[in-house]
Steps between C-alpha positions, in 0.01 A plus 500: 500500500454862627375605161398850619858577606629362170295751301614790719864410452463457126329839483792661691750337270311615189482859635873503572572368154302791348681757714837352423462470121259793432594804297774311326742528797762240550509308830790617709743272677577532868770278654461252215122492528247667273305788651126430457356818656608820664340792681676821607837333449414183700570217259374148545657221302328199365711285737402708804133471407533122440673453836222686675204307352632153403432306819162656565357396171623144454170394343581709191817296455316175557247575229776605262683171575198275458313649207736433206581144617133412556385651170762299313418175686118529521346637183160663542222264395123488517500349852708790635282761324185344637637481858603866493174610333298304762681677783449849349132425426453378857641826633269701274204295623601568858598871471308617192612559142505882505849584374581775751370308801670182383834673454475651851441151643801370304715778644391450859498117510741395229741790466440544127316777320350332195346178385798445265741524795285258699496256208882517480527430874255209493675356197836508684345321800342239274834420347663495845244238607597291197866526596430404861287202396768377258778550749325310785403217268858476376614432860262201540690172486404179323475323837248763622297448181506122542394524866209728413398268216501193725311667780256730323434391142248223480297341226161658433219304658133469424243435772142523611388573854207512734527784747312485833524836681405553865156663516574784745446873516781754514413608851484147645696427816778241521268223627256556213785496250639178643158329484448614140846367413422156652170488302682583171762231568234238582309586177820468292570159654149379412554605137828300488305201624259540210799511258630174655156349436524581131323835476601724209734785598348759265148419617598546864677827414191637334290402803723593793788733400502855641724622217242667279756566226568130433214294640292517180793344314536221753771685693738514197791748561684430179881502487697705753853543624606424856515871603158578347326343800542523875787272613284244680289445192796478257696270726211259539437501124866440424506191716203341325516269200282584200141388558566476878312713760596605848388246761483767772377856467768765425468806715580849362393853586185437291382193678531127430577365153460157346737498202496277194813516284394473133819570313867598507733651237870429468720730706654782299862444409765699693632675191151615407431629853840659561408861402184489707692360801761773482224761487333345806824487699578858410153618601529314835842657571378853421187449706698375798762774473408823311850638558621239251373731226757765589772247576447345157522848332825564684649166399369539146684829462819341634460223248480769229840625618394804702812676619558833678799731451367731768502357857239747625257399224560134569424549869191708420375223267566219746338698785196573283452137397564368848235742632247368253583141594462568871168687456366206297608254774336717766180531302482126443557431876221743591261349247578149621445584865169672434356203308572240768 
């Protein structure tokens, strides 16, 4: 959050403190406010200086607000250290590990002047992410969890398949692709007829399947969850009984499948799946609306009893956060429109 400006302001404040307290002089008082610095009789009070800089450097205040709360709530652990180390190592891999060059890069792109300062900044962001995740998940209702469980959590299934892919080149025209598709469908139907006549599924898979990764094992895919496979494949498998195969070929982006369901595990209980479901819902919400990250931070601070005794500071803070939220919304809209 404008880290470069933060360092400049802190440097000014430090300099003023040295001027004000150096040589054993006492800080004077002007109109009830302590004089921090003077030059040729022109005296500037701490209050005057504060009024001048406070609203332009709101990110300093935000970091000062967040850091002690986050450090108390989220103790540094091995996962955090690894995440921060990985980010720093990635930067060194990208920009080089020479200390002088690396520090210049940090100053230009991250607004910090040392690896230690970068580590402190990344650590703060890591803890902020934890707070955002926890806050969003705390807003998820039991009804939402139940709905997600009913619609998305399924028992693990085990199946074998025979894949017949259209034999067509990448530069084929639409007529050639259609003809190849018809031929693949016809071949898949003939294999199903052989199954109806008592042929062994694994034997047919070894002979005909175009899935080189599974054909040697008779088409065995092992156990998988619903979302592990393309929807058409998973839906067809879910609707089969164990030891039953599809009576018509199942079309996916890979071609035509004949599927034999060979096993099914009991569906995971809701209580056991609850943490995973909350994580999935939270990820979906953040993906759909990146501005939720900043909205959650704002609400999290309010929940931690953030109050302002200075109306100008309060306005600067709200304006700053609202700007971040709007920029995130705009960015998401742009990204969505360009991917359609």
